[in-house]
PQR file with spaces between the fields and no chain letter, atoms N, CA, C, O and H, PARSE charges and radii, in Angstrom:
ATOM       1  N    GLY     1      95.246  109.703  110.667 -0.4000 1.5000
ATOM       2  CA   GLY     1      96.618  110.084  110.620 -0.0000 2.0000
ATOM       3  C    GLY     1      97.353  109.574  109.394  0.5500 1.7000
ATOM       4  O    GLY     1      98.568  109.743  109.287 -0.5500 1.4000
ATOM       5  N    ALA     2      96.636  108.954  108.467 -0.4000 1.5000
ATOM       6  CA   ALA     2      97.300  108.447  107.266 -0.0000 2.0000
ATOM       7  C    ALA     2      97.657  109.594  106.340  0.5500 1.7000
ATOM       8  O    ALA     2      96.888  110.542  106.185 -0.5500 1.4000
ATOM       9  H    ALA     2      95.649  108.818  108.553  0.4000 1.0000
ATOM      10  N    SER     3      98.812  109.504  105.734 -0.4000 1.5000
ATOM      11  CA   SER     3      99.202  110.539  104.770 -0.0000 2.0000
ATOM      12  C    SER     3      98.572  110.220  103.416  0.5500 1.7000
ATOM      13  O    SER     3      98.332  109.060  103.080 -0.5500 1.4000
ATOM      14  H    SER     3      99.437  108.734  105.860  0.4000 1.0000
ATOM      15  N    PHE     4      98.312  111.269  102.656 -0.4000 1.5000
ATOM      16  CA   PHE     4      97.652  111.115  101.367 -0.0000 2.0000
ATOM      17  C    PHE     4      98.106  112.248  100.457  0.5500 1.7000
ATOM      18  O    PHE     4      98.038  113.417  100.838 -0.5500 1.4000
ATOM      19  H    PHE     4      98.507  112.211  102.929  0.4000 1.0000
ATOM      20  N    ASP     5      98.559  111.915   99.279 -0.4000 1.5000
ATOM      21  CA   ASP     5      99.005  112.913   98.309 -0.0000 2.0000
ATOM      22  C    ASP     5      98.115  112.824   97.075  0.5500 1.7000
ATOM      23  O    ASP     5      98.294  111.920   96.259 -0.5500 1.4000
ATOM      24  H    ASP     5      98.615  110.966   98.969  0.4000 1.0000
ATOM      25  N    PRO     6      97.162  113.737   96.916 -0.5600 1.5000
ATOM      26  CA   PRO     6      96.255  113.670   95.770  0.2800 2.0000
ATOM      27  C    PRO     6      96.974  113.768   94.432  0.5500 1.7000
ATOM      28  O    PRO     6      96.419  113.368   93.409 -0.5500 1.4000
ATOM      29  N    ASP     7      98.179  114.282   94.417 -0.4000 1.5000
ATOM      30  CA   ASP     7      98.933  114.380   93.166 -0.0000 2.0000
ATOM      31  C    ASP     7      99.443  113.029   92.677  0.5500 1.7000
ATOM      32  O    ASP     7     100.013  112.942   91.589 -0.5500 1.4000
ATOM      33  H    ASP     7      98.630  114.607   95.249  0.4000 1.0000
ATOM      34  N    ARG     8      99.246  111.984   93.461 -0.4000 1.5000
ATOM      35  CA   ARG     8      99.698  110.645   93.072 -0.0000 2.0000
ATOM      36  C    ARG     8      98.551  109.731   92.656  0.5500 1.7000
ATOM      37  O    ARG     8      98.780  108.571   92.315 -0.5500 1.4000
ATOM      38  H    ARG     8      98.783  112.055   94.344  0.4000 1.0000
ATOM      39  N    VAL     9      97.319  110.238   92.680 -0.4000 1.5000
ATOM      40  CA   VAL     9      96.130  109.409   92.445 -0.0000 2.0000
ATOM      41  C    VAL     9      95.871  109.193   90.962  0.5500 1.7000
ATOM      42  O    VAL     9      95.983  110.115   90.154 -0.5500 1.4000
ATOM      43  H    VAL     9      97.133  111.181   92.958  0.4000 1.0000
ATOM      44  N    SER    10      95.523  107.950   90.617 -0.4000 1.5000
ATOM      45  CA   SER    10      95.035  107.599   89.285 -0.0000 2.0000
ATOM      46  C    SER    10      93.690  106.913   89.450  0.5500 1.7000
ATOM      47  O    SER    10      93.477  106.179   90.415 -0.5500 1.4000
ATOM      48  H    SER    10      95.433  107.201   91.273  0.4000 1.0000
ATOM      49  N    VAL    11      92.771  107.153   88.498 -0.4000 1.5000
ATOM      50  CA   VAL    11      91.430  106.577   88.573 -0.0000 2.0000
ATOM      51  C    VAL    11      91.077  105.953   87.228  0.5500 1.7000
ATOM      52  O    VAL    11      91.320  106.536   86.171 -0.5500 1.4000
ATOM      53  H    VAL    11      92.945  107.749   87.714  0.4000 1.0000
ATOM      54  N    TYR    12      90.499  104.756   87.289 -0.4000 1.5000
ATOM      55  CA   TYR    12      90.045  104.033   86.103 -0.0000 2.0000
ATOM      56  C    TYR    12      88.582  103.653   86.276  0.5500 1.7000
ATOM      57  O    TYR    12      88.163  103.255   87.363 -0.5500 1.4000
ATOM      58  H    TYR    12      90.302  104.282   88.148  0.4000 1.0000
ATOM      59  N    LEU    13      87.807  103.775   85.204 -0.4000 1.5000
ATOM      60  CA   LEU    13      86.453  103.248   85.131 -0.0000 2.0000
ATOM      61  C    LEU    13      86.532  102.068   84.184  0.5500 1.7000
ATOM      62  O    LEU    13      86.566  102.248   82.967 -0.5500 1.4000
ATOM      63  H    LEU    13      88.148  104.099   84.321  0.4000 1.0000
ATOM      64  N    GLY    14      86.561  100.858   84.733 -0.4000 1.5000
ATOM      65  CA   GLY    14      86.848   99.698   83.902 -0.0000 2.0000
ATOM      66  C    GLY    14      88.247   99.888   83.334  0.5500 1.7000
ATOM      67  O    GLY    14      89.178  100.189   84.081 -0.5500 1.4000
ATOM      68  H    GLY    14      86.533  100.712   85.721  0.4000 1.0000
ATOM      69  N    PRO    15      88.410   99.718   82.023 -0.5600 1.5000
ATOM      70  CA   PRO    15      89.739   99.860   81.423  0.2800 2.0000
ATOM      71  C    PRO    15      90.108  101.304   81.069  0.5500 1.7000
ATOM      72  O    PRO    15      91.200  101.554   80.560 -0.5500 1.4000
ATOM      73  N    VAL    16      89.218  102.241   81.333 -0.4000 1.5000
ATOM      74  CA   VAL    16      89.396  103.619   80.891 -0.0000 2.0000
ATOM      75  C    VAL    16      90.007  104.470   82.002  0.5500 1.7000
ATOM      76  O    VAL    16      89.392  104.672   83.049 -0.5500 1.4000
ATOM      77  H    VAL    16      88.330  102.038   81.747  0.4000 1.0000
ATOM      78  N    GLN    17      91.209  104.960   81.766 -0.4000 1.5000
ATOM      79  CA   GLN    17      91.827  105.845   82.755 -0.0000 2.0000
ATOM      80  C    GLN    17      91.234  107.240   82.592  0.5500 1.7000
ATOM      81  O    GLN    17      91.246  107.805   81.498 -0.5500 1.4000
ATOM      82  H    GLN    17      91.709  104.796   80.916  0.4000 1.0000
ATOM      83  N    VAL    18      90.708  107.796   83.701 -0.4000 1.5000
ATOM      84  CA   VAL    18      90.088  109.118   83.662 -0.0000 2.0000
ATOM      85  C    VAL    18      90.866  110.158   84.464  0.5500 1.7000
ATOM      86  O    VAL    18      90.604  111.354   84.343 -0.5500 1.4000
ATOM      87  H    VAL    18      90.699  107.337   84.589  0.4000 1.0000
ATOM      88  N    ALA    19      91.818  109.713   85.281 -0.4000 1.5000
ATOM      89  CA   ALA    19      92.653  110.657   86.045 -0.0000 2.0000
ATOM      90  C    ALA    19      94.032  110.054   86.264  0.5500 1.7000
ATOM      91  O    ALA    19      94.187  108.843   86.428 -0.5500 1.4000
ATOM      92  H    ALA    19      92.031  108.740   85.379  0.4000 1.0000
ATOM      93  N    ARG    20      95.031  110.935   86.263 -0.4000 1.5000
ATOM      94  CA   ARG    20      96.417  110.541   86.527 -0.0000 2.0000
ATOM      95  C    ARG    20      97.091  111.730   87.202  0.5500 1.7000
ATOM      96  O    ARG    20      96.902  112.878   86.802 -0.5500 1.4000
ATOM      97  H    ARG    20      94.905  111.918   86.130  0.4000 1.0000
ATOM      98  N    GLY    21      97.860  111.443   88.207 -0.4000 1.5000
ATOM      99  CA   GLY    21      98.537  112.525   88.909 -0.0000 2.0000
ATOM     100  C    GLY    21      97.569  113.482   89.575  0.5500 1.7000
ATOM     101  O    GLY    21      97.878  114.656   89.776 -0.5500 1.4000
ATOM     102  H    GLY    21      98.014  110.510   88.533  0.4000 1.0000
ATOM     103  N    GLY    22      96.385  112.967   89.917 -0.4000 1.5000
ATOM     104  CA   GLY    22      95.396  113.782   90.608 -0.0000 2.0000
ATOM     105  C    GLY    22      94.568  114.688   89.722  0.5500 1.7000
ATOM     106  O    GLY    22      93.768  115.473   90.230 -0.5500 1.4000
ATOM     107  H    GLY    22      96.134  112.013   89.753  0.4000 1.0000
ATOM     108  N    VAL    23      94.735  114.603   88.410 -0.4000 1.5000
ATOM     109  CA   VAL    23      93.961  115.450   87.500 -0.0000 2.0000
ATOM     110  C    VAL    23      93.356  114.613   86.376  0.5500 1.7000
ATOM     111  O    VAL    23      93.844  113.531   86.048 -0.5500 1.4000
ATOM     112  H    VAL    23      95.385  113.965   87.996  0.4000 1.0000
ATOM     113  N    GLU    24      92.289  115.138   85.801 -0.4000 1.5000
ATOM     114  CA   GLU    24      91.617  114.481   84.689 -0.0000 2.0000
ATOM     115  C    GLU    24      92.565  114.340   83.505  0.5500 1.7000
ATOM     116  O    GLU    24      93.380  115.222   83.237 -0.5500 1.4000
ATOM     117  H    GLU    24      91.892  116.016   86.068  0.4000 1.0000
ATOM     118  N    VAL    25      92.444  113.210   82.798 -0.4000 1.5000
ATOM     119  CA   VAL    25      93.189  113.016   81.558 -0.0000 2.0000
ATOM     120  C    VAL    25      92.178  112.855   80.432  0.5500 1.7000
ATOM     121  O    VAL    25      91.046  112.442   80.681 -0.5500 1.4000
ATOM     122  H    VAL    25      91.782  112.493   83.016  0.4000 1.0000
ATOM     123  N    PRO    26      92.561  113.171   79.205 -0.5600 1.5000
ATOM     124  CA   PRO    26      91.643  112.952   78.082  0.2800 2.0000
ATOM     125  C    PRO    26      91.294  111.473   77.981  0.5500 1.7000
ATOM     126  O    PRO    26      92.167  110.615   78.115 -0.5500 1.4000
ATOM     127  N    PHE    27      90.032  111.177   77.748 -0.4000 1.5000
ATOM     128  CA   PHE    27      89.596  109.785   77.594 -0.0000 2.0000
ATOM     129  C    PHE    27      88.435  109.725   76.631  0.5500 1.7000
ATOM     130  O    PHE    27      87.782  110.733   76.361 -0.5500 1.4000
ATOM     131  H    PHE    27      89.323  111.874   77.639  0.4000 1.0000
ATOM     132  N    ASP    28      88.183  108.544   76.117 -0.4000 1.5000
ATOM     133  CA   ASP    28      87.090  108.306   75.180 -0.0000 2.0000
ATOM     134  C    ASP    28      85.788  108.184   75.978  0.5500 1.7000
ATOM     135  O    ASP    28      85.580  107.200   76.688 -0.5500 1.4000
ATOM     136  H    ASP    28      88.714  107.725   76.337  0.4000 1.0000
ATOM     137  N    GLU    29      84.924  109.181   75.860 -0.4000 1.5000
ATOM     138  CA   GLU    29      83.684  109.178   76.634 -0.0000 2.0000
ATOM     139  C    GLU    29      82.771  108.019   76.254  0.5500 1.7000
ATOM     140  O    GLU    29      82.066  107.483   77.109 -0.5500 1.4000
ATOM     141  H    GLU    29      85.093  109.980   75.283  0.4000 1.0000
ATOM     142  N    GLY    30      82.776  107.632   75.001 -0.4000 1.5000
ATOM     143  CA   GLY    30      81.970  106.492   74.577 -0.0000 2.0000
ATOM     144  C    GLY    30      82.430  105.211   75.250  0.5500 1.7000
ATOM     145  O    GLY    30      81.612  104.406   75.693 -0.5500 1.4000
ATOM     146  H    GLY    30      83.349  108.067   74.307  0.4000 1.0000
ATOM     147  N    GLU    31      83.731  105.026   75.324 -0.4000 1.5000
ATOM     148  CA   GLU    31      84.281  103.844   75.982 -0.0000 2.0000
ATOM     149  C    GLU    31      83.963  103.871   77.479  0.5500 1.7000
ATOM     150  O    GLU    31      83.627  102.839   78.060 -0.5500 1.4000
ATOM     151  H    GLU    31      84.396  105.680   74.964  0.4000 1.0000
ATOM     152  N    ALA    32      84.067  105.029   78.095 -0.4000 1.5000
ATOM     153  CA   ALA    32      83.735  105.151   79.523 -0.0000 2.0000
ATOM     154  C    ALA    32      82.252  104.876   79.748  0.5500 1.7000
ATOM     155  O    ALA    32      81.888  104.201   80.711 -0.5500 1.4000
ATOM     156  H    ALA    32      84.340  105.867   77.623  0.4000 1.0000
ATOM     157  N    ARG    33      81.407  105.383   78.882 -0.4000 1.5000
ATOM     158  CA   ARG    33      79.965  105.155   78.986 -0.0000 2.0000
ATOM     159  C    ARG    33      79.648  103.668   78.896  0.5500 1.7000
ATOM     160  O    ARG    33      78.830  103.153   79.658 -0.5500 1.4000
ATOM     161  H    ARG    33      81.703  105.931   78.099  0.4000 1.0000
ATOM     162  N    ARG    34      80.293  102.988   77.966 -0.4000 1.5000
ATOM     163  CA   ARG    34      80.077  101.533   77.835 -0.0000 2.0000
ATOM     164  C    ARG    34      80.518  100.811   79.102  0.5500 1.7000
ATOM     165  O    ARG    34      79.834   99.897   79.563 -0.5500 1.4000
ATOM     166  H    ARG    34      80.956  103.406   77.347  0.4000 1.0000
ATOM     167  N    ALA    35      81.645  101.210   79.665 -0.4000 1.5000
ATOM     168  CA   ALA    35      82.137  100.587   80.898 -0.0000 2.0000
ATOM     169  C    ALA    35      81.140  100.792   82.035  0.5500 1.7000
ATOM     170  O    ALA    35      80.921   99.881   82.833 -0.5500 1.4000
ATOM     171  H    ALA    35      82.200  101.953   79.291  0.4000 1.0000
ATOM     172  N    LEU    36      80.537  101.973   82.119 -0.4000 1.5000
ATOM     173  CA   LEU    36      79.609  102.278   83.202 -0.0000 2.0000
ATOM     174  C    LEU    36      78.248  101.611   83.022  0.5500 1.7000
ATOM     175  O    LEU    36      77.479  101.511   83.979 -0.5500 1.4000
ATOM     176  H    LEU    36      80.716  102.713   81.470  0.4000 1.0000
ATOM     177  N    ARG    37      77.944  101.159   81.819 -0.4000 1.5000
ATOM     178  CA   ARG    37      76.667  100.474   81.564 -0.0000 2.0000
ATOM     179  C    ARG    37      76.755   98.970   81.794  0.5500 1.7000
ATOM     180  O    ARG    37      75.740   98.278   81.716 -0.5500 1.4000
ATOM     181  H    ARG    37      78.568  101.240   81.042  0.4000 1.0000
ATOM     182  N    ALA    38      77.917   98.466   82.069 -0.4000 1.5000
ATOM     183  CA   ALA    38      78.094   97.030   82.289 -0.0000 2.0000
ATOM     184  C    ALA    38      77.358   96.607   83.559  0.5500 1.7000
ATOM     185  O    ALA    38      77.160   97.426   84.457 -0.5500 1.4000
ATOM     186  H    ALA    38      78.742   99.028   82.132  0.4000 1.0000
ATOM     187  N    PRO    39      76.952   95.347   83.644 -0.5600 1.5000
ATOM     188  CA   PRO    39      76.289   94.859   84.856  0.2800 2.0000
ATOM     189  C    PRO    39      77.155   95.024   86.106  0.5500 1.7000
ATOM     190  O    PRO    39      76.641   95.273   87.196 -0.5500 1.4000
ATOM     191  N    GLU    40      78.453   94.884   85.941 -0.4000 1.5000
ATOM     192  CA   GLU    40      79.395   95.124   87.033 -0.0000 2.0000
ATOM     193  C    GLU    40      80.394   96.169   86.560  0.5500 1.7000
ATOM     194  O    GLU    40      80.999   96.022   85.498 -0.5500 1.4000
ATOM     195  H    GLU    40      78.870   94.681   85.055  0.4000 1.0000
ATOM     196  N    VAL    41      80.564   97.216   87.345 -0.4000 1.5000
ATOM     197  CA   VAL    41      81.480   98.298   86.990 -0.0000 2.0000
ATOM     198  C    VAL    41      82.659   98.258   87.950  0.5500 1.7000
ATOM     199  O    VAL    41      82.490   98.340   89.167 -0.5500 1.4000
ATOM     200  H    VAL    41      80.072   97.335   88.208  0.4000 1.0000
ATOM     201  N    TYR    42      83.832   98.133   87.399 -0.4000 1.5000
ATOM     202  CA   TYR    42      85.044   98.119   88.213 -0.0000 2.0000
ATOM     203  C    TYR    42      85.648   99.518   88.209  0.5500 1.7000
ATOM     204  O    TYR    42      85.956  100.074   87.154 -0.5500 1.4000
ATOM     205  H    TYR    42      83.970   98.066   86.410  0.4000 1.0000
ATOM     206  N    VAL    43      85.810  100.068   89.386 -0.4000 1.5000
ATOM     207  CA   VAL    43      86.426  101.376   89.552 -0.0000 2.0000
ATOM     208  C    VAL    43      87.716  101.151   90.320  0.5500 1.7000
ATOM     209  O    VAL    43      87.702  100.650   91.445 -0.5500 1.4000
ATOM     210  H    VAL    43      85.559   99.617   90.243  0.4000 1.0000
ATOM     211  N    LEU    44      88.822  101.523   89.710 -0.4000 1.5000
ATOM     212  CA   LEU    44      90.124  101.376   90.353 -0.0000 2.0000
ATOM     213  C    LEU    44      90.624  102.754   90.746  0.5500 1.7000
ATOM     214  O    LEU    44      90.719  103.651   89.908 -0.5500 1.4000
ATOM     215  H    LEU    44      88.833  101.930   88.797  0.4000 1.0000
ATOM     216  N    VAL    45      90.940  102.917   92.007 -0.4000 1.5000
ATOM     217  CA   VAL    45      91.536  104.153   92.503 -0.0000 2.0000
ATOM     218  C    VAL    45      92.897  103.779   93.064  0.5500 1.7000
ATOM     219  O    VAL    45      92.993  103.126   94.104 -0.5500 1.4000
ATOM     220  H    VAL    45      90.862  102.188   92.687  0.4000 1.0000
ATOM     221  N    ASP    46      93.938  104.192   92.378 -0.4000 1.5000
ATOM     222  CA   ASP    46      95.311  103.921   92.798 -0.0000 2.0000
ATOM     223  C    ASP    46      95.831  105.165   93.506  0.5500 1.7000
ATOM     224  O    ASP    46      96.015  106.209   92.879 -0.5500 1.4000
ATOM     225  H    ASP    46      93.860  104.723   91.534  0.4000 1.0000
ATOM     226  N    LEU    47      96.064  105.056   94.799 -0.4000 1.5000
ATOM     227  CA   LEU    47      96.529  106.196   95.579 -0.0000 2.0000
ATOM     228  C    LEU    47      98.015  106.474   95.391  0.5500 1.7000
ATOM     229  O    LEU    47      98.518  107.504   95.840 -0.5500 1.4000
ATOM     230  H    LEU    47      95.914  104.208   95.307  0.4000 1.0000
ATOM     231  N    GLY    48      98.717  105.562   94.731 -0.4000 1.5000
ATOM     232  CA   GLY    48     100.143  105.750   94.518 -0.0000 2.0000
ATOM     233  C    GLY    48     100.909  105.786   95.821  0.5500 1.7000
ATOM     234  O    GLY    48     101.902  106.502   95.953 -0.5500 1.4000
ATOM     235  H    GLY    48      98.308  104.725   94.366  0.4000 1.0000
ATOM     236  N    ALA    49     100.433  104.994   96.800 -0.4000 1.5000
ATOM     237  CA   ALA    49     101.013  105.082   98.149 -0.0000 2.0000
ATOM     238  C    ALA    49     101.583  103.760   98.634  0.5500 1.7000
ATOM     239  O    ALA    49     101.810  103.597   99.833 -0.5500 1.4000
ATOM     240  H    ALA    49      99.626  104.413   96.693  0.4000 1.0000
ATOM     241  N    GLY    50     101.819  102.812   97.735 -0.4000 1.5000
ATOM     242  CA   GLY    50     102.411  101.555   98.167 -0.0000 2.0000
ATOM     243  C    GLY    50     101.707  100.350   97.596  0.5500 1.7000
ATOM     244  O    GLY    50     100.796  100.483   96.779 -0.5500 1.4000
ATOM     245  H    GLY    50     101.634  102.945   96.761  0.4000 1.0000
ATOM     246  N    PRO    51     102.131   99.153   98.030 -0.5600 1.5000
ATOM     247  CA   PRO    51     101.656   97.914   97.429  0.2800 2.0000
ATOM     248  C    PRO    51     100.353   97.364   98.022  0.5500 1.7000
ATOM     249  O    PRO    51      99.856   96.348   97.535 -0.5500 1.4000
ATOM     250  N    HIS    52      99.802   97.977   99.021 -0.4000 1.5000
ATOM     251  CA   HIS    52      98.627   97.427   99.682 -0.0000 2.0000
ATOM     252  C    HIS    52      97.385   97.575   98.817  0.5500 1.7000
ATOM     253  O    HIS    52      97.300   98.468   97.973 -0.5500 1.4000
ATOM     254  H    HIS    52     100.206   98.802   99.416  0.4000 1.0000
ATOM     255  N    ARG    53      96.411   96.676   99.042 -0.4000 1.5000
ATOM     256  CA   ARG    53      95.177   96.685   98.267 -0.0000 2.0000
ATOM     257  C    ARG    53      93.985   96.515   99.192  0.5500 1.7000
ATOM     258  O    ARG    53      94.084   95.928  100.269 -0.5500 1.4000
ATOM     259  H    ARG    53      96.480   95.950   99.727  0.4000 1.0000
ATOM     260  N    VAL    54      92.873   97.039   98.747 -0.4000 1.5000
ATOM     261  CA   VAL    54      91.604   96.821   99.433 -0.0000 2.0000
ATOM     262  C    VAL    54      90.528   96.700   98.358  0.5500 1.7000
ATOM     263  O    VAL    54      90.632   97.305   97.291 -0.5500 1.4000
ATOM     264  H    VAL    54      92.793   97.517   97.872  0.4000 1.0000
ATOM     265  N    ARG    55      89.514   95.928   98.646 -0.4000 1.5000
ATOM     266  CA   ARG    55      88.409   95.748   97.707 -0.0000 2.0000
ATOM     267  C    ARG    55      87.127   96.132   98.419  0.5500 1.7000
ATOM     268  O    ARG    55      86.893   95.724   99.556 -0.5500 1.4000
ATOM     269  H    ARG    55      89.430   95.436   99.513  0.4000 1.0000
ATOM     270  N    ALA    56      86.305   96.908   97.755 -0.4000 1.5000
ATOM     271  CA   ALA    56      85.019   97.316   98.309 -0.0000 2.0000
ATOM     272  C    ALA    56      83.935   97.019   97.289  0.5500 1.7000
ATOM     273  O    ALA    56      84.179   97.067   96.084 -0.5500 1.4000
ATOM     274  H    ALA    56      86.495   97.239   96.831  0.4000 1.0000
ATOM     275  N    PHE    57      82.763   96.720   97.761 -0.4000 1.5000
ATOM     276  CA   PHE    57      81.634   96.424   96.892 -0.0000 2.0000
ATOM     277  C    PHE    57      80.520   97.422   97.164  0.5500 1.7000
ATOM     278  O    PHE    57      80.316   97.830   98.307 -0.5500 1.4000
ATOM     279  H    PHE    57      82.565   96.681   98.740  0.4000 1.0000
ATOM     280  N    GLY    58      79.818   97.806   96.151 -0.4000 1.5000
ATOM     281  CA   GLY    58      78.672   98.695   96.292 -0.0000 2.0000
ATOM     282  C    GLY    58      77.584   98.248   95.343  0.5500 1.7000
ATOM     283  O    GLY    58      77.807   97.399   94.480 -0.5500 1.4000
ATOM     284  H    GLY    58      79.984   97.474   95.222  0.4000 1.0000
ATOM     285  N    CYS    59      76.414   98.817   95.504 -0.4000 1.5000
ATOM     286  CA   CYS    59      75.315   98.438   94.614 -0.0000 2.0000
ATOM     287  C    CYS    59      74.249   99.517   94.594  0.5500 1.7000
ATOM     288  O    CYS    59      74.226  100.399   95.453 -0.5500 1.4000
ATOM     289  H    CYS    59      76.233   99.507   96.206  0.4000 1.0000
ATOM     290  N    ASP    60      73.379   99.443   93.622 -0.4000 1.5000
ATOM     291  CA   ASP    60      72.156  100.221   93.512 -0.0000 2.0000
ATOM     292  C    ASP    60      72.360  101.714   93.701  0.5500 1.7000
ATOM     293  O    ASP    60      71.771  102.310   94.602 -0.5500 1.4000
ATOM     294  H    ASP    60      73.397   98.727   92.925  0.4000 1.0000
ATOM     295  N    LEU    61      73.165  102.308   92.885 -0.4000 1.5000
ATOM     296  CA   LEU    61      73.327  103.753   92.931 -0.0000 2.0000
ATOM     297  C    LEU    61      72.530  104.398   91.796  0.5500 1.7000
ATOM     298  O    LEU    61      72.997  105.321   91.129 -0.5500 1.4000
ATOM     299  H    LEU    61      73.643  101.824   92.153  0.4000 1.0000
ATOM     300  N    THR    62      71.315  103.884   91.600 -0.4000 1.5000
ATOM     301  CA   THR    62      70.441  104.441   90.574 -0.0000 2.0000
ATOM     302  C    THR    62      69.949  105.817   90.995  0.5500 1.7000
ATOM     303  O    THR    62      70.071  106.196   92.160 -0.5500 1.4000
ATOM     304  H    THR    62      70.935  103.135   92.143  0.4000 1.0000
ATOM     305  N    GLU    63      69.400  106.553   90.062 -0.4000 1.5000
ATOM     306  CA   GLU    63      68.864  107.877   90.367 -0.0000 2.0000
ATOM     307  C    GLU    63      67.796  107.787   91.455  0.5500 1.7000
ATOM     308  O    GLU    63      67.759  108.626   92.355 -0.5500 1.4000
ATOM     309  H    GLU    63      69.301  106.245   89.115  0.4000 1.0000
ATOM     310  N    GLU    64      66.931  106.781   91.380 -0.4000 1.5000
ATOM     311  CA   GLU    64      65.881  106.606   92.389 -0.0000 2.0000
ATOM     312  C    GLU    64      66.472  106.369   93.775  0.5500 1.7000
ATOM     313  O    GLU    64      65.984  106.936   94.753 -0.5500 1.4000
ATOM     314  H    GLU    64      66.961  106.100   90.649  0.4000 1.0000
ATOM     315  N    TYR    65      67.498  105.555   93.877 -0.4000 1.5000
ATOM     316  CA   TYR    65      68.154  105.281   95.162 -0.0000 2.0000
ATOM     317  C    TYR    65      68.721  106.573   95.752  0.5500 1.7000
ATOM     318  O    TYR    65      68.529  106.859   96.934 -0.5500 1.4000
ATOM     319  H    TYR    65      67.894  105.095   93.082  0.4000 1.0000
ATOM     320  N    VAL    66      69.414  107.344   94.929 -0.4000 1.5000
ATOM     321  CA   VAL    66      70.007  108.589   95.406 -0.0000 2.0000
ATOM     322  C    VAL    66      68.912  109.560   95.833  0.5500 1.7000
ATOM     323  O    VAL    66      69.044  110.216   96.867 -0.5500 1.4000
ATOM     324  H    VAL    66      69.570  107.111   93.969  0.4000 1.0000
ATOM     325  N    ARG    67      67.833  109.665   95.058 -0.4000 1.5000
ATOM     326  CA   ARG    67      66.729  110.570   95.389 -0.0000 2.0000
ATOM     327  C    ARG    67      66.123  110.208   96.741  0.5500 1.7000
ATOM     328  O    ARG    67      65.914  111.085   97.579 -0.5500 1.4000
ATOM     329  H    ARG    67      67.726  109.132   94.219  0.4000 1.0000
ATOM     330  N    ILE    68      65.844  108.945   96.958 -0.4000 1.5000
ATOM     331  CA   ILE    68      65.248  108.501   98.214 -0.0000 2.0000
ATOM     332  C    ILE    68      66.179  108.796   99.391  0.5500 1.7000
ATOM     333  O    ILE    68      65.740  109.314  100.418 -0.5500 1.4000
ATOM     334  H    ILE    68      66.015  108.232   96.277  0.4000 1.0000
ATOM     335  N    ASN    69      67.446  108.470   99.241 -0.4000 1.5000
ATOM     336  CA   ASN    69      68.387  108.621  100.349 -0.0000 2.0000
ATOM     337  C    ASN    69      68.838  110.059  100.567  0.5500 1.7000
ATOM     338  O    ASN    69      69.363  110.384  101.631 -0.5500 1.4000
ATOM     339  H    ASN    69      67.802  108.050   98.407  0.4000 1.0000
ATOM     340  N    ALA    70      68.642  110.922   99.578 -0.4000 1.5000
ATOM     341  CA   ALA    70      69.010  112.318   99.751 -0.0000 2.0000
ATOM     342  C    ALA    70      68.091  113.033  100.734  0.5500 1.7000
ATOM     343  O    ALA    70      68.431  114.103  101.239 -0.5500 1.4000
ATOM     344  H    ALA    70      68.216  110.657   98.713  0.4000 1.0000
ATOM     345  N    SER    71      66.925  112.444  101.007 -0.4000 1.5000
ATOM     346  CA   SER    71      65.976  113.100  101.907 -0.0000 2.0000
ATOM     347  C    SER    71      66.278  112.818  103.382  0.5500 1.7000
ATOM     348  O    SER    71      65.694  113.454  104.259 -0.5500 1.4000
ATOM     349  H    SER    71      66.649  111.575  100.596  0.4000 1.0000
ATOM     350  N    TYR    72      67.167  111.890  103.663 -0.4000 1.5000
ATOM     351  CA   TYR    72      67.514  111.580  105.058 -0.0000 2.0000
ATOM     352  C    TYR    72      68.319  112.718  105.671  0.5500 1.7000
ATOM     353  O    TYR    72      69.110  113.375  104.995 -0.5500 1.4000
ATOM     354  H    TYR    72      67.642  111.373  102.950  0.4000 1.0000
ATOM     355  N    ARG    73      68.105  112.936  106.949 -0.4000 1.5000
ATOM     356  CA   ARG    73      68.904  113.912  107.692 -0.0000 2.0000
ATOM     357  C    ARG    73      69.450  113.240  108.921  0.5500 1.7000
ATOM     358  O    ARG    73      68.790  112.400  109.534 -0.5500 1.4000
ATOM     359  H    ARG    73      67.462  112.402  107.498  0.4000 1.0000
ATOM     360  N    SER    74      70.678  113.619  109.284 -0.4000 1.5000
ATOM     361  CA   SER    74      71.269  113.023  110.482 -0.0000 2.0000
ATOM     362  C    SER    74      71.222  113.984  111.634  0.5500 1.7000
ATOM     363  O    SER    74      71.675  113.656  112.730 -0.5500 1.4000
ATOM     364  H    SER    74      71.214  114.301  108.786  0.4000 1.0000
């Protein structure tokens, strides 16, 4: 039942903003690539819906991991 307005979303890959107002913005692909190659990649998704924060952790999203897990069926 939570409200959500995609037109208020901003997304960052490390220091590189890749979306604002729910749409892609021009960004330096080389800088984004460097951010994604770091040992730890910080992805910030700002919903533009207030002051609350949440932190989530993930790992091992390599091509091999995705390939193996894509074969599962529920």
